N, C-alpha and C positions, 0 to 999 in steps of 0.2 A: 104707472100708466105709460111713462116715456119708454121704459124698458120693453113693455108689451108692444108698443107701437113699432119700436125698432125691430123686434122679433117678427112682427107681422110684415114689415117692409122687407126684411131679409128673406122671409118665407116666400113672399110674392116674387122677389127677384130670382130666388132659386127655382121656383116653379116656371118662371119665364125662360130661364136658361135651360131647364130640363126639356120644356116643350120645344124650344128652338133647336136644342141638340138632337132631340128625338126626330124632329122634322128633317134636320140635316142628314142624320143617319139614314132615315127612310129614303130621302132623296138620293143619297149615294147608293143605297141598296137597289132602288128601282133603276137608277142609271146603270148600275152593274148588270142587273137582270136584263136590261134592254140592250146592253152593248156587248156582254160577255157570251161567248159560245163555249159550252163545256159539258162535262159529264160528272156526276157525283153519285155516291152510293155508300152503303155501309155493309160490311161483311161480318156475319155472325156464325157461331157454331150451331150446327143443326140440332144437336142434342140439348145444349144448355141455353141456346139463344143469347149467349154472351158474346160481346164484340171480340174480334180477333185482330191483334196487332201484328204489324210487320208482314201482312199479306202483300204479295207483289201484284199490283194492278198495272197493266200495260196495254197500250193500243198498238196492235200489230201493224207493221209497216210504217211506224212513226217512231219518234224519239220520246214519246210520252210514257214515262214509267214512274210509279209512286209506290211507297209503302204506306199501308194504312196506319192511322195513329192509334192512340190508346182507346179511342171510342170506336175503332174499326172503320173509320171513315177515310175516303179518298176523294179528291176533287181535281179534275183537269179543267184548265181554262184555255181559251184561245185554240180550241180544237177545230181542225178543218171540218167544214160542213160535209154532209153526205153520210154514206154507210161506213161505219167503223166496226172493227172486231176488237172487243174488250176481253182480255185474258186475265182471269183471276187464278192465282196459284200460290200455294204455300205448302210447306212440309207437313205430311200427314193427312192432307185433304185432297180431294179430287180436283183436278184442274177444270176450270169452266171457261167456255168460249161463248161470249154473248154478242149478238148482233145489235148494234145501237144506231139509230138514225139521228144524226145531229143536224139541227135546224139553226141557221144563222140567227144570232141574237137571243138564243135560248139555252138554258142549262137543263140538260136531261137528268132528272132525278130518278135513279134506278130503285130507290128505296132500299130494302133489305135484300142482300144477296146471301143466300144460305149455303154454307160450306159443309159438305158431307165428308165423313171419314173415308180415307182411301185405303181399301183393304189390300190393294195390290202391293203396298209397301212390304207386306209380309210375304206375298207371292214372290216378290223379287228376291228376298232372302232365300226362299226355298229354291228358286231357279238357279241361283249362283252356286248352291251346293251341288247341283246337278252338272253344271257346265264347266266349272273351273278345274275339273279333273283332266280336261283335255289340254294339258300343258305340253308344249313342244319338247322334243327330245334333244334339241340342240341348245346352244347358248344364246339364241335370239332373245330369250326371255319372254317371248310372246306366247299367246294362246290361240288355239284354233277357234275358240268361241267367237261368235259375232260380237261386235261392239254394242249391240242393242240389248244389254242386260237389263235395262230398266226402260220399258217401252213407253211411248207416248200414249195418248188416249185413242189412237187409231186402232180399231178392232183387229185389223190384219196384223199390225205390228205386235200387238199383244199376243196374238196366237203364235206368231213366229218366235217370240221370246219365251212365253210361259208354257205353251203347249207342245211346240215342236223343237224347242231348244235342246231337250234331252236326247233327241235323235240327231243332233248336230246339223240342224237345218240352217242353211245360209240364205239370207234374203237375196234374191236374184242370182244366186249361185256365185256371188262375189266374195272373195277373201277380204278380211278386215283391213288389209292394207289399202283398199280402195275407198275406205271411209276415213274420216278424220275425227279423232277423239282429243278433246282439249280440257284442260283445267285452268280456269281463269284466262282463257285465250292462248295458253301455252300448249302447243301440239305435243301429245304424248305418244304418238306413233314412233316406234324405234327406228333409228337410222339403219340398223343392221338389216332388217327385213321389211320395214314399213308397217309392222303390226303393233298395236298398243299392248302394253304389259299391264293387264288388269290386276295382276297380283300386287302391283305397287300400292294399290289402295283397297285391296280385298279386305272384307270384313268391316269396312267403314261405310256401311250402307246408309246410315242416318246422316253422316257428314257429307256424302256425295249425292244426296237425293235431289238437290236443286239443279235441274238439268233442262236444257233446251235441245230439241232434235230438229233436224231436217231430213227429209226422205229423198233418196236418189240425189240428183244434182240440184234440188231446190235451193234457193238462196239462203245463206247464213249471214248473220250480222258480223261474224268474227273471222271468217276465212273463206277462201275460194272453194275449198273442199274437194272431195272426190266424187265418184259417180255412185257410191253406196250411201252417202249421206254424212251428216255431221252430228256430233254429240258434244255439247259444251257443258261442263260441270262447273258451277259457280260456287265458290267457297267463301264468298264475302261474308264476314261475321254478322253484319247487321241485317241480312236477309233471312237468317234463321229465326223461326218462331220462338219466342221466349218460353223457356220451360226445360224440363228434364225428362229423360226417358231411360228406362232400364228394361232389358229383355234377356231372357234365357231361352235356349232352344235345344232340342234333341233331334237327331236324324240318324239314318243308317246309310248315308251316301259316302262321300269321301272323308267327311268327319262325323263325329258322333255327338259333340256338344259344342255350344257357343254361348258366350256371355258378352253382352254389349251394353255400354252406358254412354249417354250423350247429354250434354247440358249447354244451353244457350241463354245469354242474358238479353239479347236484343240490344238496340242502341240505348244506352243509359243516358241519364240527364247530364253526366259529366263528359259526354262525347266519346265514350269508349264502348266497344261491343266485344264480347268474348264467346267463342264456341269451342268446346272440347269434346272429344269422343275417344273411346277405347274399346277394343274387343279382343277376345281370345277364342280361338277355335282349336279343337283337339280331337284326336282319335288314336287309340292304341292300334286299332285295325279298322279300316274302312270297309266298304262293300266288297271290294276285291281282296283276295288273300294277301296278307303281308304289307298292306298299304297303310303306313303310319301317317299321321298328320299333326303338325304343330305350327300354329300361326298366331302372332301377336301384332296388333295394329294400333297406332296412336295417331291422333289428329288434333291440331290446335289452330285456331284462326283468331286473330286479334285485329280489330279495326279502330283507328283513331280518326275522329271527325275533326279535320283542321278548320273547316269553315262550312258554310251552307253549300259551297260549290266544290269542296275538295276533301277527299278522305284517303288515308293510307291503310292498306290491309296487308298483314303478313300471315301466310299459311305455311304450316309445317306438316308433312305427312310421312309417317314411318310405317312400313309394312314388312314384317319379317315372316317368311313362309318357308317351312321345311316339310316336304312330303315325299313319301315313298311311292314310286311309280309302279304301274302294272304292265305286264308284257303283252304284246300282240302274239297270237298263237295260230298255228296251222290247225286245220280241221282235225287232223290226226291227234294232236295234243288235246284239243277240246273234247273230242270223243272219249279220250281216255280219262280226263280229269275234270271236265266241266268248264263252264264259262268263267267261273271265278278264279280259275287257276292262274297263278302268277309265278313265272320261273325266276324272278329276280331276287327272291328271298330264300333263306335257309335258317335252320335252328342254330343258335349259338348259346349254349346253355339252355335256359328256360325262355329265351327271347327269340322272337322272329326278327332276324336282321336282314334288311333290304339293301342290296348292293347298288340299286339305282335310286338315289335320293336327289331331288331337285331342291335347291335353296335359292331364295330370292331375298335380297336385303338392299334396297336402293332408296334411301331417304330423299325427299323432295322438299325444297324450300322456294316459296314464291312471294315476292314483294310486289304489290300492286298499288298503283295510284289511280284513283277515280276522280276525274276533273270535269266538272260541268262548265265548259268554257263560256257558253251562253245558254239561253233557255232552250235553244234548238241544236246545240252542238256539244257532244261529249267526247272526251279523249280518255282512253284507258291505256296505261303503261304498265308492263309486267316484266319482271326480271326473275329468272329462275336458275337454280343450281341443283343438279342431281348427281349423286355419286353412289357408289356401292358395288355390289357383286352379285353375279348369278353363277351358280355352279351345278353341274350335273355329274354325279359320281358313277363310277363303274369299275369293274375288275380289269386288271391288265395282267399278262403272264408272259413268260419267256421260257421256251424250250420244254414246256410241259403241256398237258392236255387242257383244252378249253374247259373252264369250270361251269359253263352254262349247261344245265341239265337237258335243255332242249336243243343243244348243238346237234347238227344233223347226224353225226356219227353215233350219237347216243340213242337215237330213236329207232323203233322197230322198222320204220320205212327204209332206213339205210341198208338193212340186211335183205330187203326184198327188191331193191332197185339197182343192183349191181349188174354190169354188163361187161362181157369180154369184147374189147374194141380193137385189139391188136390185129391189123389187117392180115398178117400172115396166118394167124390162128383162125380168124373168121373165114378166110378163103378156103382153108383146108376143111373146116367143120361144116359151114353152111353158107356158101356164097350167095344164096338167094336173098339174104337179108339186105343185100345191096340193090336189089331190084326195086323199082318204084313202089312205094307203100310199105317197104320193109323197115326194120329198126336200125340197120347199120351196125348191129352188134348182136351178140348172143347173150340172152339172159342167164344169169348164174343161179336163178331160183332164190329160195329162202336160205340164206347162209347163217341164220342165227337170230331171227327176230324175237324168238321166245326168251332169249337171254340178253336182250338189249339193255344197256346200262340204265336207261331211263326208268325201266320198270321197277328197279330196286333203289334208284337214287333220283327222286323226282324234284328235289330242291337242291340249292347250293349246299355243298358239304363244307361248311366253314372249318370244321375240325380237321378235315383232310388238308385244306389249304395251309393251316397253321403247322400241321405235321410235316408237310413237304418242305416248308420254309425252315423249320427247326432242324431237319436233317441236312439241309443245304448249308445252314450256318455252321454246323459241326465240322464240315469239311472245308470251311473257309469261303464258301460261295454266298452270293447275295440272295435276296428273296426271289423266288420263282413266281409268286403271286403277290400282287399289291392291290390296294384300293386307292384310286385317285379321282380327281374331279377335273373336268374341263371347265376352266374358269374364265369369266369375262368381268373385268373391273372397269366400269365406265366413269368418266368425269365429263359432265356436259353443262355448258353455260348457254342460256337462251335469253334473248331480249325481244320484246314484242310490243307493238303499238297498234291499237285499234281505234279508229275514228268513226263516229257516226254523226251525221249532220242532216238536219231537215232543211234542204235548200229552198223548198217551197211547200205549200200546203199539200201538194201531191207528189213531191219528189224527195227521196231520201238517198243520201250518199253514205256508203260504207266503204272504208278503206283500211288497209293494214299493212304492216311490214314486220318481218321476222328475221332475226339473225341467230345463228347457232354455231357453236364450236364444240367438237367432241374429240376426246382421246379415249380409245378403247383398247385396254391391255388384255391380250388373250394368251393363255398359257395352261399347261398342265400343272396341277398342284397335288403333291403326294400326301394322301390322308393317313394311310396306315400300311406299315410294312408287314402286317399280319405275322408277327413273331420273328421276322428276319432282322438283320443288322443294317442292310443297305440294298439298293437296287441299281443295277447297271443302266446308265442312261444311253442305251444304244437300241437300234432296231435289228432284229435278226434277219430281216429281209435284205436283199441286195448283197453286194460283195465288197470287200475291202473297205475303203473310206466311205462308201455309200451307207454303211451301217452306223456312221457317226451322226448323232443328233446335232452336235455342235463341234465343228472342226476347231474352233477356238479353244474348246475345253474338251478334248477327246477322252473317252473312257472314264467319264465322271461317275462317281458313286454318289447317289442321292439318298436322303433320309426324309423323314416326316417333315412336312412344311416346305420342302424344297420345290423350286420350279424346275421342270424337266420336259423332255419330249418335244415341245414346240414353245416358242416364246416370241411374240411380235405385238406391235402396236398398229392400230388403224386410226387414221385421222380424218376428220370430216369438218369442212367449213362450208356453211351454206347461208344464203340469204334469199328472201322472196318477198313479193308484195302483191297486193290485189286491190282492185277498185270495183265497185258495184253500185249501180244506180237502180233504184226501185221507183216505179211510177204507178200512181193510183188514180183511177178515173171511175166514173159512175158505173160503166159496164165492163171495163177492162182494166186489169192490173198487169203490168209486165216489168221485167227486169233484164238487165244486161250486166255481165261481169267479165273481167279479164284478169289474168295473172301472169307473173314472170318469176322464174326461179333459177338460181345458180347454185351448183353444188360441186365441191372439189374433194376428191378422195386421194389418200396416199397410205401406203404400207411402209412400216419400218421393221425390218427383221432384226431380232436381237440374238438369233442363233445363226451360225454359218452351217447350213444343212449339208450333209454329205452327198446327197443326190444333186444338189444345186449350189455348188460352192461359189459360183460367180454371180448369182442373182437371188440370194436369200438373205444375206446380211446387209444391214444398212437401209437407207431410204430408197424406195423404188420411185418410178415416175409418178407425177401427179396426173390424175385423171379428172377432167372437168366436163360438166354437162350443163347446157342452158336449155330450159324448157319453158313452155308457155301454155296458156289455156284460155279458151273463150266459152262462155255459156250464156244462155238466155232462156226466157220462158214467159208465158202469159197465162192469166186466168180470166176466162170469160164468164161473166155472171149472167146466167140465163134468167134466173130470178134471185131473190134474196136467199134462197135455200138450195138452189141447184147451180153447179159450177162445172165448167170444163177447164182442165189445167193441162198445159204442155210445157215440157222442159227439154232442153237439148244442150249437149256439151261436146266440144272437141278440144283435146288437150294432149300434150306430150308429158311423159313421166320418166324421170331419171331412174335408171336401174338401181336396185338396192345395193348396199355395200356388200352384202353376202354374195351377190351374183357378179360383182365387178372383179373380185379376187377369188376365183373358183377354187384355188388350192393354196389359200393364204397361210396354212400352217407350215408350208415348206418353201415357198418362194414368193417373189414379188410380181409374178406374171399377171397380166391383165387378161381376163377371160376373152377368148377369141370370139369375135362377132357380137359383142355386147353393145347395144345402142339404146337410146331412150325408147320407151314404149309409146305407141300412138293409141289413144283411147277415144272412142266415139260412143256416145250414149244419147238415147232419146226415150221419152215416155209420154203417155197421154192418159188422162184420168177423167172419169165422170164421177162427180161427188154430189151426194145429197146430204144436207145438214138440216133436217127438219126437226121439230120438237120431239118427235118420236123416232122416226126412221133415220138412221145415220148409216150411210153406206159409201163405199168407194170401190170402183173397179178401174184397174190400171193395166195398160199394155205397155211393155217396155222392150227395149233392144239395146244391147251394148256389144262392142267389139274391141278387143284388146289385141294389138299387133306388135310385132318385134319384141316379144317377151323372151327373157332368158331364164332358164332354170338349171340349177346345178345339184348334183347328188354324188354320193360316194358308195362304192360297194366292191366286193370281190366277185369277179366274173370268170366262169369257165369259158375260155374262148374269147374273152373280151379284149385280150391284148394282141400283140403281134409276135408271131413265132419267128425265131431266127433259124433258118434251115442249116446253118453251118455248125450248130450245136446239137447235142442229143437231148437237151432239156425241152420240156413243153412250156415255152415262155408265153404261150397264149393265155394261160391262166394267171391273172394278175389283179392287184388292187388298182382301181381306176377312179378318176374323177370325171364324171360324165357331165357334159354341157349340152343342153338343148337350146338352140338359138333360132331366132326368127319365128318363134311360136306365135300362133294366132288363136284366139278363143272367141267364140260367138255365144252370147247369152240372150235369149228372148223368151217372153212368156207373159202370163197374165196373173194379176193379184186381185183378190176380191175379199172384202170384209164388210159385214153388216151387223147392226144390232137393233133390236126392236123390243120395246116394253109391251108384253102381252097384256099385263095388268100393272097396277101401281107397285106390285111387289115381285112380279115374275118377268124376267127379261130373257129373250132368246138372242143368241149370237151365232154367226156362221162366218167361216173364213175358208178360202181355198187358194192354192197356188199351183200353177202349171207352168213348167219351164222346159226348155230345150237348151241344155248347156253342152256344147260340143267343141272339139278342136276344129278350127276352120281352115287349116292348111297342113302341109307336110313340112315340118321344120327340119333343120340340120342337126345331126348328132356328132359330137367329137368326144374323144376320151383322152385324158392325160395319163400316161403310164410312167410312174416314177422310175421304174426299173431301167428304162432306156435313157434316163437323164445323165448328163455328165457336163464337164466344163465347156464343151463345144455345143452340145445339144441341150440347150437350156429350156426348151419348151417342147417336150416329146409328145406331140399331138398325133393321134390317129383319127383321120376323118372318116366316119362311118357313112357319111352322105345323108340322103333324105330318109327321114323316118315317116312311115306312112300312117300318120295319126288322124288324117282328115276324116271327120264324121264319127270318130270315137267319142264316147261320152266323157265329160269331165267328172271327176270323182269328188268325194268328200261331203256330199249333201243329197238328201232326197230331192228329186226334181219335181215330184208331185206330192202335195199335202192338202188335207182338208180337215176341218174341225167344225163340230156343232156343239153348242153348250147351252145349258139352262142355268140361270142364277135366280135364286129366291132370296129376297131381302125382307125380313120381318120388321114391322114398325118398332119392335122392341129391341132392335139393334143386334140381331143375329142373322146369319146368312149361310147358305150352302150353295155350292155350284158343282155341276158335273159336266164334263165334256168328253166327247169321244173323238179320237183323231185317227186319221188314215195317212200313212206315209209310204211312198213307193218310188220306184225308179232311182234307186241309189246304186252306183256302180263302183267297181274296184278301180284302184289307181294302177294304170298299166305301165309297163316298162318300155320306154321309147326305144332302147337299144335292140330289143327283139323285133321291132317293126321296121328295121332297116333291111336293105337288100343283102347285107352281109350275114343276115340271119341264116340264109341258105348256103353260105360259103364255109367250107371246111378250113379253119384257120391254120391247119398244119400243111395243107396242100395248095390252098388258094383256089380250089375248084369247087363247083357246086356238089353238094351231097347227092350221090346217085339215087338214093332211096327217097329223096324229097319229092313230094307232090303238092300242088297248090291246094288241093282239097284238104289234105291233112294239115297243111300249114295254116289254112283258115280256121280249122277246128282248134288247133293249138293256141292261136292268137285271138280267138273270140273273147270279147270282154265279158267278164262275169257280172251279172245283174243280181243284186241281193233281193231276197224275198220281201214282198210288201207286208206290212203289219198294222195292227190297230193298237192304240193305247187309250185306256180309260183312266181318267184322272178325276179325283174328288177333292174339293177344298171346302172349308167352312170356318166359321169363327163367330165369336160374340164379344161384345164389349159392354162395360158398365161404367156409368158416370157416377162417381162418388165425390160430391161437392165439385171442386175444380179439377179433380183427378180422373183419369180414365184407366181402367184395368180391362184387359182383354186377352184373348188367345186366338191363335190361328193354327189350323191343322190342315194337312194335305196328305193324300195318298196318291202317289203316281204309279202308273202301270199296275193298276188294281188287279188285272188278270195275270200278272207275272209272265208277260210275253218275253220270250228270248228273241233278240234281234241284233243284227249287225249294224254298227254305225259307220263302219269304214273298213278299209283293208288295202293291201298293196301286193302286187306281184313281186316275187323275189327275182332279181335280175341275174342271179348267179348262172343259171342255164341260159346263156346268151346266144346259143346257136341251135339250129333245127335238131341235130342228132341228140344233143344233150337233153333238150326239152322233150323231144318225142319219146326217148327211152324212159325218162323219169315219169312222165305222165302215163305211159303205157304200163308201168309197173303196177298200177292200181292205187297205190298210196305214195304219191310223189315225196321224195325227200326234201325237195325245194318247192313245196306247195305255197300258195298265197298265205299271207298272215292276216288275221282279222282282229278288229276291235269290236267289243260288244257293249251294248247299253246296259243300264241298270235294270235289274228285275224290279219286283215290288219294293217301293221305298216309302218312307213316311217322313214327315217334317212337322214338329209341334213346337210352337213358340208361345211363350207367356210374356206379356209386356205391361208396363206401368208408365203412364205419362203423368207428370205432375209439375 
């Protein structure tokens, strides 16, 4: 009985404690509910309805960011009241942007947020196969592709990337150097030319999919940015969704096969998170003849959670890419051999050997510290080191014929474009050719086009190159032909800090600083003697000591693996900082930002060049630039679904390293007239973000002034003739500099999507631009032939080039797209879109637009036969034909337990349309008489050269997520 009573008493006491505890908990809960202002929700997979862990939930324009837990839940407390934009994003699923009205003292429960599979991740893979073939021909390492390889959910941006990217469409007509691409806050734009090298992380699409974008000069949390926008790639290991993915793909673009695998652990209980990824892409021959492809990519990211407020992350990225390039061709060559013809390759045994191979191998390592200083202040520190090499191979030759099968003397047009120009002969034969409208010379007719060498030798004859070298070796001479590469070996250190602080409920501060130090070694590397014993390290141009590449080591014989030709270092030290304040109010949001940058360049010559014996060896002068920027903008909320947005920027931009040393291979000279650019930009947008209709229409304007551009070519009449000699010295290799150039870009962007039914969605996009040269810049040429110990900067000032109102090249200025997408409830889909692209123009030669174009370089007088009417005809800018592209995409996925299996397929350019994506005028005929005679022959020997887009191509990918 006593024991029972004691148990009864204990039970009563326990029940009392339980009731009291329950009441206490309820009291605390109700107190929390009454005093806490917040948002909570749960994210689940649309197919399985299972919770998704490590989904990134963030409130835009605030410092509130969370990862969902194992139950898929997230909770924000102490959220500022009013309208908030909640972004839900994770790898493999569509981003969602939800409008939430937060009431003081209440927690808004969103319930279940359903995440749909993002089919565009496979579209992105397909797009990259289309665009990454546009690699530059120099050693900048950059690509002409826009940085927007993985578009945001904006319909216009998706069209610009997925539908128009294959035609080299550039948003707002801007080069990628006016955007900023970052990985973990580290700017990836190359110092040499300002453009990002996407090849450094090519093939790692799974690993680089966590991205944030801004459009135009809109504010970024990580940098001041440029006027094209920003792209931040986040590789923090803990934000990758836990799981693994394997995919295989086949295509007929620049590669034919791809294998990729990725695995992520998410944040484990022991405080570690790991993500690894690898891919291989390959082709024995791509879409264009003789274009090989071999690329391997590796990625690893490891994060250690030190505390609830601090984590360290280490990222390593390795991308090795080796690909054969394709040649631009004149219309004559294309008519003879077709658009797939490539002059860079030839048979060597049973293999197609490409002489122009681009290699990229630049590993990147980033150590990041993520520190949550307080609930409202975050500090991110990043340290990066990147090293490696970029090479572009090509053939070189001495005292023998040019091995290029499309060299102008090998083509039929050479034999139909010859003229007798000796004044004495012309005056005796037909002096009327000197009358206005004449040709200034007498045509020699067809001198042998039917037996032109190209017709029987349409590819590089590797056997002949080896045979010539073998014969030279037998008589004790070196190789006449060699294969070499222009190499750039970079070593770059970067340190970066990014601060984000919620100063008040409606004010956010973003600030950052960056320090960079670069050493760039540039040289020729001998790859193959092609059967010979050695190669003479001299140039056959010039006279006497001018022919010596290095006066410190004259008449050197070089072999495979040796550095020769040119050899120098470029050094860069830079630092910059920015601050940005974002203000959020009920009807208006606005921001202001400012930046300051300092950059210092210097060249160190490692060879004493024969042309420039006093200013080529050793360190040159340091060149410094200080630049600044200001920007601001506002968003007016007409309603909760309609907005007006305005952005404006005024900034100065330091010239790129490439344009500061215009002739860096042979001397320390700083480019004449190079100054920081002045950049002005503004845009205005009307946005509708309704449950069904989503649309944006934007008007934009930008002007870039004081721009400098450099180029190299051989020009007939481009040099200066010395009347005291019998030589025609007006024909010369020159380095051309266009300085004080201004460009004006203005236009409209439109994008809209509307669900016609629950399964059928319509989308439309359009772009109309006017991208023109806005002034008449100055043109100078540097002619090495006239350099010596006293004349260390042989510059010929050509004066004003009349470029104003000529169109900028490199992109269609008009584009439109309409698409229909059907999504079946059983998880298959198909999409079709038709695209129209027009108003793409050829890249013009500035030297032919100067007043000296009409001047005879041998006499200094105006060509007597020249007329303004004929001059205008010769200099009229070519406009490429408009064209339509029909694209089809589709796919299906299946859920098998917790695994997903699916496929994605696309056919681009279904109608197999042939179209030009770009081209350039050859500047060799740099005066009126030369150009008029060449064009009048009917098939010019120095006609423009063109790039072509792909014909009908396919992409098929199979993937497994588990």
